C-alpha positions in Angstrom: -14.8 -4.2 60.1 -17.8 -3.0 57.7 -15.9 0.1 56.5 -13.0 -1.7 55.9 -14.3 -4.3 53.4 -16.4 -0.9 52.0 -13.1 0.6 51.5 -11.6 -2.0 49.9 -14.3 -3.2 47.8 -14.7 0.6 46.5 -10.3 0.1 45.7 -11.1 -3.0 43.7 -13.9 -1.7 41.6 -12.2 2.0 41.2 -9.0 -1.0 39.8 -11.4 -2.2 37.3 -12.6 0.8 35.8 -9.1 2.4 35.3 -8.1 -0.8 34.1 -11.1 -0.9 31.3 -10.1 2.7 30.3 -6.1 2.0 29.5 -7.5 -1.1 27.7 -10.2 0.8 25.6 -7.3 3.4 24.9 -5.4 1.3 24.0 -7.7 0.2 20.9 -9.7 3.9 20.4 -13.3 4.0 19.6 -13.0 3.0 16.0 -15.0 5.3 13.8 -16.9 4.4 10.9 -17.5 6.1 7.7 -15.6 8.8 6.2 -12.8 8.8 8.9 -12.7 5.1 8.7 -11.9 5.4 5.3 -9.5 7.8 6.0 -7.8 6.0 8.4 -7.7 2.8 6.1 -5.8 4.9 3.5 -3.4 5.9 5.7 -2.4 2.5 7.4 -2.3 1.8 3.8 0.0 4.5 2.4 2.3 3.9 5.7 1.6 -0.4 5.7 2.8 -0.4 2.2 5.8 2.0 2.6 6.8 0.1 5.3 6.9 -3.4 3.4 8.6 -1.8 -0.1 11.1 -0.1 2.2 11.6 -3.2 4.4 11.8 -5.2 1.1 14.4 -3.3 -0.4 16.7 -3.1 2.6 16.4 -7.3 2.9 17.3 -7.4 -0.7 20.5 -5.2 -0.5 23.2 -7.5 -1.5 26.4 -5.2 -0.9 25.2 -4.9 3.2 24.0 -7.8 5.1 24.5 -8.8 8.3 22.2 -9.5 11.1 21.2 -5.8 12.2 20.1 -5.5 8.9 18.0 -8.3 8.7 16.6 -7.7 12.1 15.7 -4.0 11.0 14.2 -5.3 6.9 12.0 -7.9 8.7 11.1 -5.6 11.4 10.0 -2.9 8.8 8.3 -5.7 6.3 6.1 -7.7 9.1 5.3 -4.2 10.8 4.0 -2.8 7.6 2.4 -6.0 6.8 0.0 -5.7 10.0 -0.3 -2.5 9.7 -1.8 -2.9 6.1 -4.7 -5.2 7.9 -4.7 -3.1 11.1 -3.6 -5.5 13.8 -2.6 -4.2 17.0 -2.3 -0.6 15.3 -0.9 1.2 18.2 2.2 -1.0 18.7 2.9 -1.9 14.9 2.6 1.7 14.2 5.5 2.2 16.3 7.8 -0.4 15.3 7.0 1.0 11.4 8.4 4.3 12.5 11.3 2.6 14.6 12.4 0.5 11.4 11.7 3.2 9.1 14.3 5.5 11.3 16.3 2.5 11.7 17.1 2.2 8.0 17.3 5.9 7.8 19.8 5.9 10.2 22.0 2.7 9.1 25.4 2.7 7.8 25.9 2.3 4.8 23.0 3.1 4.0 21.5 0.7 1.4 20.3 1.9 -2.0 16.5 2.4 -1.6 15.6 4.3 -5.3 12.9 5.9 -4.6 12.6 5.1 -1.1 16.1 6.6 -0.3 15.1 9.9 1.0 15.6 11.6 4.4 11.9 13.2 3.3 10.1 9.8 3.2 11.3 8.8 6.2 10.0 11.6 8.1 6.6 11.3 6.6 6.9 7.9 7.2 7.6 8.1 11.1 4.9 11.3 10.9 2.4 9.3 9.4 2.9 6.2 11.8 2.7 8.4 14.6 -0.8 9.8 13.9 -1.9 5.9 13.7 -0.7 5.2 17.2 -2.9 8.4 18.3 -5.8 8.2 16.0 -5.9 4.2 15.8 -6.8 2.0 13.2 -10.9 2.7 12.4 -13.8 0.2 11.8 -12.1 -1.1 8.7 -9.6 -3.2 10.6 -9.2 -6.3 12.7 -8.3 -4.4 15.6 -11.9 -3.3 15.5 -13.8 -6.9 14.4 -11.6 -8.4 17.3 -11.4 -5.7 20.4 -13.9 -3.3 18.7 -17.3 -2.5 20.7 -19.8 -5.4 20.8 -24.0 -4.8 21.3 -25.4 -6.9 23.7 -28.9 -7.5 22.8 -31.5 -8.7 26.0 -34.5 -10.4 24.6 -38.0 -9.4 26.2 -38.5 -11.5 29.6 -41.4 -14.1 28.9 -44.7 -13.1 29.7 -46.8 -15.6 31.8 -49.6 -16.7 30.0 -52.7 -16.0 30.5 -55.3 -17.8 32.3 
């Protein structure tokens, strides 16, 4: 009976550890310093491009269907969330999918500067890099889900008599 209890306890401990590792991987390690600045610049470039791309897609008067509205709103919302660094792995995938959806839509809207397939390929590649690297320390993800420092005060000493 005791060995069954120990085995169950070990299994529960293993499940807790694997859940923590999965959650920690989802929110990466939040590097600071120059890597943080690099990730911030990368997030800003991809996020602004997605917002502009989605905005052009929404303002195209020649082709307004429900699908185009969904793709455009997804690009704008995910680009804005990427700018602030909120749920970066999920939003990075949405930016990549939204950009690919805009590029593959038929007929394609006139996006002026952003109508190039090359821009779409760069946005998808940079969004994938953000999914794998994480948001960095200058993000809302770090503020909400980053590591915490727990300060344990020293135990009070008994008074001397």
